[in-house]
N, C-alpha and C positions, 0 to 999 in steps of 0.2 A: 747667493742662490736666489734670494728674493728679487734682486735687480734683474737677474736673468729671466725669471718667470714674468715679471712686469713687462719687460721688453718684448718677450715672445707673444704675450697676450695682445699688446698694442699692434704687433706685426700681423697677427691673425685678423684683427679687426679691420685693418686697412689694406690687406693684401688683395691682389687681383683674384676674382672669382674663377674657379676652374669648372670643368664640366662634370666631374665625377661627384655623385652624391654620397655624403657621409652621414649615416644615421646610427647613433649609438644606442645599444640595447643593454641595460644593466644585467649583470650575470645572475642567474638563478638556475640551479640544476633542473628543477621541476619544469621550468619554462623551456630551457634550452633542449631538453631531451625530446621535445616535440618536433625538433628538426632532424632527428636521427635518420629518417628515411632519406633525406637529401644529403646530409653530411657524410654518411657512411655508405653511400652507394658506390659500387665499383665503376659506375659510369661518370662519376665526378672526381675532380681533383681539388678539393677544398682544404685549406689550412684550418684544421678543427681544434687544435690544442691551445691556442692563445685566446683567452676570453677576459673581458667582454668583447663581443663582436661589433664590428661596424657593418650594419645591414646594408648590403649592396644588391646589385641586380641578381646575383646568384641565389640569394635567399629571400629576395623581396616578395616573390609570389607566395611562398609559404607563410612568410611573416604577415602579409596582407590578409591571407585567408584566416589566420588565427585571430588577428585583431578585428576583423570585420564579420566574424561569424554571427549570423542572426540579425545583421543590420537592417533597419527599417528603410528599404529603398523606395517604397511606394509612398511613404509619408502619411499613412492613415492614423498614426499614433500621435498623441499629444507631446508637447515639449518635455513635460515631466517624465513621461514614459521613456522617451528617447534618451534623456540624460541618465536615467537609472539603468537602462538595459542596452543601449547601443552606442552612445556617444560620450566624448569627453565633456566635462562640465563647461569648459571654455575651449573653443576650437576655431582658430582663425587660419584661413589659407588664402594666400595671394601668390602672384607670380614671383614677388621679391622675397617673401618670407612666410613662415608658418609658425604657429604657436598653439600649444594646448596646455591646459592645467586641470588638475583633478583634486578633489578632496578624498583622502584615503582613510576610511574607518577600519579598524581592526579590533573587533569586539568579540571576546569569547568568554564562556563560563564552563567550568568543568568540575569534576570531582576526583580527588586523589583518595581512593578507597583505602589504600594501605596507610597513608598518613592521616586519614580521617580529617581531611580539610577540603574546603571549596577553593578551587583555583579560578582565576579570572585574568583577563588582559583587557586593558582600556587604552587604545591607541588612537590619537588624532594625527593624521598625516597629510602630506601633500605631495604631488609631483607636478613639475612643470617642465616643458621642453619646447624646443623650436629650432628652426633653421633660418639662416640668412643666406640667400642665394642657394647654390647647390653644393657648397663645400664647407659650410660652417654650421655646426650643430652644438646645442647646449642642452644639458639635462640636470635637474636637481630634484632630490626627494628628501623629506625630513619627517621625523616622527617624534612625538611627545608621548611617553609611555608610563603607565603604572600597571603593576601586575602582582599577583600572588601566585607563586610557582609551586609545583610538587616538591616534596622534601629533598629529592636528590639534586634538583636544580638549585634549590634554596641553599643547600650545603655548598655546592660548587661556587655560587655567586658570593657567599660569605667568605669562602676561602680565597678566591681570586680577586674579588672586588669588581668584577666585570660581569655584565649580562652577556652570555656567550655570543661572541662575534658582533656585539652591538656597541656598547659604550659602558663607561664606568657607572656603578650603582650609587646614586646620590642618596640613597636611604642609609648607607653605611651600616648594613646588617639588620635593618628593621624588617618585619614580616612582609610589608608592602614595598616592593622594589620600584625605583623611580629612575628613569634615564631618558636621555634624548639622543637621537641618532640622525645625522645629516650627511648627505653626500652631494657632490656637485662636480660637473666636468664641463669643459669646453673642448670641442673636437674640431679640427681643421684639416682638410685634405686639399693642399694646394695643387697637387697633381695626383693622378690615379695611383702612382707608385708610393706615395708617402702620406702618412697621417700623423698629426701632432695632437696630443691630448694632454691637458693639464687639469688638475682638480684635486678632489678629496674623495677617494673611492678605493676599490680593491681590484686586484688582478689575479686571475686563475690560470695556471699552466697545467694542461693535462687533458686526457680524454675520459677520465674516470669520475666517480662521485667524490673521492678524496683526491688530494695531490700531496706527494711527498717532496715536491719542488717548491711550489708557491700556490697557496689556496686562498679561498675567500672566507676562511674561518675567523681570523683576527679582525678587529675593527678597522674601519677605513683610515687612510693616512694620506697626507699631501704628496703629490707626485708630479713629475713631468715625464712624459713617455713619447718616444719616437718609434713609429712602426713603418718599416719599408716592406713593400709587397711587390716583388719582381718575379712574376711568373711562378715557377715552382719553389721559390724561396721566399720566406717571410722572416723578417728580422726585427727584433724589438730591443730597445735599450730604455731602461726606466731608472730615474733617480728618485728616491723617496726619503722622507723625513719622518722619523718615528719616535715614539715615547716609550720609556721603560720604567713603569712605577715600581717594579720589583727591585731596582737598583737603589742604593742608599742615596738620598738627596744630599747635594753639596750644601744647600741652605734652604730655608723655608721660602725665601724671596725668589730664588731661582726655580723652585718647583721641581717636578720630576726630571730626571736625566733624559737627554735626547740622544738620538743616534741617527746615522745616515745609512742608506743602502743603495747600491747600484746593482741592477739586475740585467743580464743579457740573455736573450733566447733566440736561437736560429732554428727554424723549422724548414725542412727540405722534403718536398713531395717527390720522391724518387720516381714514382709512377702513380697510376690511379689507385693502387692498392697499398703501397708501402710509403710511410712517412717516418723520418728520423729527426729528432730534435736535440739540440745541444744547449745546455743551460750553465750559467755561472752567476755567482753573486758574491758581493763583499759587503760586510757590515762593519762600521767603525763608530766610535763614540764621538759625540760632538765636543765633549769636555773629557780630558783624560783623568786618570785616577788621582792626579795631583792638583786638579782643578784648573789646568791650563786649557784655554779655549782653542780648539782645533778647527771646528766648523766644517764647511764643505771642502773636501780635498780635491783640488783641480787635477791631480794626477789621474783621477777616475772620471774626468769629464770627457775623455776620448771615447766616442761611442763604438768601440771595437770589442768584440767578444774575447773571452779568455784573458782576464786581467791578472791572473796569478803571476806571470812574469813581472808585470809592473809593480804589483804588491810586494814581490820579493826584492826587486831591484832597489826599492826605497827603504828597505829594512823595516817593513811595516809589521806591526803586531796585530793587524786587523784579521777578522774572521773571514776566510775565503772558502768557498765550496763550489763544487761542480755537479752537474747532473745530466741525465739523458732521458729522453722521452721517445716513445715509438708506438706505431700502430700498424697493423696489417689487416686489410679487409679480406677475410677468408671467403665470404660470399656477400651478396647484397644485404643479407640479414644478420651476419655474424662478423664482428670486428674484434680482433685480439689487440690488446694494448698493454703498455707497461712503462714503468719509470725506475730509475736508479739514482739515488742521491748519495754522493760521497763527501763526507765531512772531513775525515782524516784517514790517512792510508800509510801503512808500512808493509811492504811486500813480504818480508820474511815472516811476519805474523799473520798476514791476510790469508795465506794458504795453509797455515799450520793447524788451524782450527782450535787454537788455544784460548780464544776469547779475550784477546788483548784489548786494553783500553785505547790503544793507538789505532784501532780500526773502528770507525764509526760510520755507519751507512744505513740507508733506508731503501725500501723497494715497494713496487706495486706491480701486480699482474692481474689482468681482467679480461672479461668478454662482455660485449654489449651489442645492441642492435635494435632493429625495428621490425614490426609486423611478425612477431613470434607466432609460430604455427599458422603462418599466412593470414593472421588476423590483423586487419588494418588498424594502425595506431596502438598496437600492443607492444610497448617498448620495455626492454629489460636490461639489467646489468648484474654481473656477478664479479666480485673483486676481492683480492687478497692483498693486504697491506701489512707492513711491519717495519720496525726500526730497532736497531741494537741499543742496548743501554748507553746512555751518555751522548747519543747522537743529538745534534742541534745545540748542545751546550758549549760553553767556552770557558776560558781562563778567568774572565770577568763576565758577570751576568749582563752587563750593558751591551756586550758584543754578541750575545746569543741570538738565535734565529727566532725573534719574536717581535710583536708589536702590542703595546698597551697591555702587557701582562699575559698575552696569549700567543700560542705558536703561530708562526707564519705558514707552516706546512700542515701536517696532520694534527687534528685537535687533541690527540692523545699524548702528544709530546714524543717520548721515546720509551724504550723497554716495553714494547707491545707487539702483538700480532692480532690481526682483525680479518674476519671474513664477513662481507656484507653483500646482500643481494637486494635489488630493487625491481619493482614491477609497476608499470603505469599503463592504464588503458583509458582512452577518451572515446566516448560515444555521444555525439551531438553535444549537449551542454553538460553532460555528466563526466566527471573525472574520478577515476579510481586509482589509488596508489597504495603500495605496501612495501614494507622493509623488514628484513630479517638480518640480525647482526649478532655474531658471536665474537667475543674478544677475550684475550688473555693478556695480562699485564702485571708488572711488579711494582707495588707501592713502596715508598721509603718507610722504614720503621726504625725505632730505637735511636733516632737522631742520625742515622747513617744514610749516605747517598747511594742508592742502588741504581740510579740512572734514568728514572722516569721524569723527574722534575728538571726541565731544561734550564731553569733559573738558578740551579745550583752548579757551581763550578766543577768541571770534570777532573781538576787537579787533585781532588780529595775523594777518590773512589773507594769503594769497599774492597775491590780487588784490582790488581794490575793485570792479572790473567784469570781465566776461568769465568768470565762474565757470560751470562746467557739471558735470553728473553724470559721474563717472568721472575727473575731473581728479586729477593726482598719479600714483601708480603704478596705472595702469588694470588692473583685475583682473577675470577672468571665473571664475565658479564654476558647475559643473553638479553636481547632487545627485539621486541616486535612492535611494529606500528602500522596501522591501517587508517586510511582516510577516504571519505566519499564526499565529493563536492559537486555542487550544482552552480554552473557559471551564470551569473546575472549580466555582467558587462565585461567583455574581454579587453576593453580598452585599458582598464586599470585593474584587471584581475579580480573584480568584485564577485564574491561567491558566498554561498551558504555551505558551510563545511562541518562535517561530523568526523571526529577522530578518536582513536583509542590507542593507548600505549601499555605495554607490559614490559617491565624491566626487572631483571633479577641480577644482583651483584653479590658474589659470595667469595669469602676467604675464611681462614681459620679464626679470625677475630670477630667477624660480624657478617650478617646477611641483610642486605637491603632489598626490599621488594616494593615495586611501584605498579599499581594497576589503576588506570585512570581513563576517563572519557572526557571529551570536550565537544562543544557545539558553539558555532559562532557565525557572525557576519564578518568576512575577511576581505582584504584587498591588498594591493601592492605586489611587487615581484621580489621582495626581499626574502632571504632565507634565514629562518631562526632555527638553529641546530638544537635538537633535544636528544640525539643519540650519542651521548657523551659518557666517557669513562670518568671515574673519580680522579680528581686532581691530586688529593692528599689522602692519607689515612684518616678516617673519621675520628 
């Protein structure tokens, strides 16, 4: 696989320049929702569900307006003023290439009133990006971080060993968390119908805030991705190499166990209103349970969707799953969307309603749109997600649907239901956002596997039949969050931000309450998720 990546990168560097421009935009829900007006208009037929986007002529105008808001075109201001409020720190543009680079501070301080502790985040980061010709694009960002988190996030990190969606915690349980997070990609569009991207980053599939197929929640991973865009059809195949710290190490020298994944997604825009997407994925261990090296399986190198027949024909024990994604634009301001993920299926049990362990699936239903109540730039989303107990788990934890100890799909794992609504309004340099979340889930207790922890094997369930969402230690969570930001420099999302969180988690064993406020100088387009359920019983 390494030889393949090296050969492709060399090919990209020396290939003939095409005319189509390829510009990669790292995925962040808060930034991407600002395109809702264009993306979900009944007058357009844009493939919206595969992210990150390659910014092309369709979205270029809106992208430029967001990135250049308040730009000093007259030149009356000093160099220092322009760099703080209008421009990249370094910005070079020629006919042959472009390049920019920024320093990304992310500095916040807050108070967790329930935990009676002062919280803070101290991040020093960078981003750099550029183009060579009109078809080659590269991007990288990196962050060195230390932080003190509120009690509930502190508990999560100590249990999982990961800062949510970022990287492993180098403090190993100390009060001050310490981690580094780096992503990098190279993107090449030889012709307008094909894009090739390689790097270390994330991919998101869906039109919602969450995804039950493939999300941006888990930390970044190395990948090679081919995306074909032929009119009304967009097709992606991605090969990824991931780590599973939850699986038992074969030896200290070899480190954590590794696994491979291949993901296919086909999105069909039936017309300006209706889109249908088909998804499949296979996960397999790099080294089997006996310590035999398997490595990359070239049976899965064929970039054709629906590999379940191939997987079955070779007698494979690998973890295979399929899924569906769809959206329908009811009006210019209202789009209905949904997903269905199928992990395991037995027809006679599926329709019986007996709660069989042999049926594992997840779903999503939502509404989203722009210009709510005809107010320009008032974007909204309302979404219902859920997963049956034991979904995403496997007969061996190394083959489950995860990366670096966290789910590749919904951050709650399985055995949950969630209602989430989001609202965002932008007025000039001000940005207002809010979230309301209600969730129900069942935590494991008494050493029994009730199906929420996807790292436990599903071959040892509490019940073969009679499983239901919330079984185990039934837990309810209510989460409210509000933010007000003032944009200083849109080029790297530099802003002054004030935020507040109220979180209440209750079950018969304990009640956890968090009330906190934060204020800070923030930048970058990364997403740091704080609307999380408990991973394990406290």
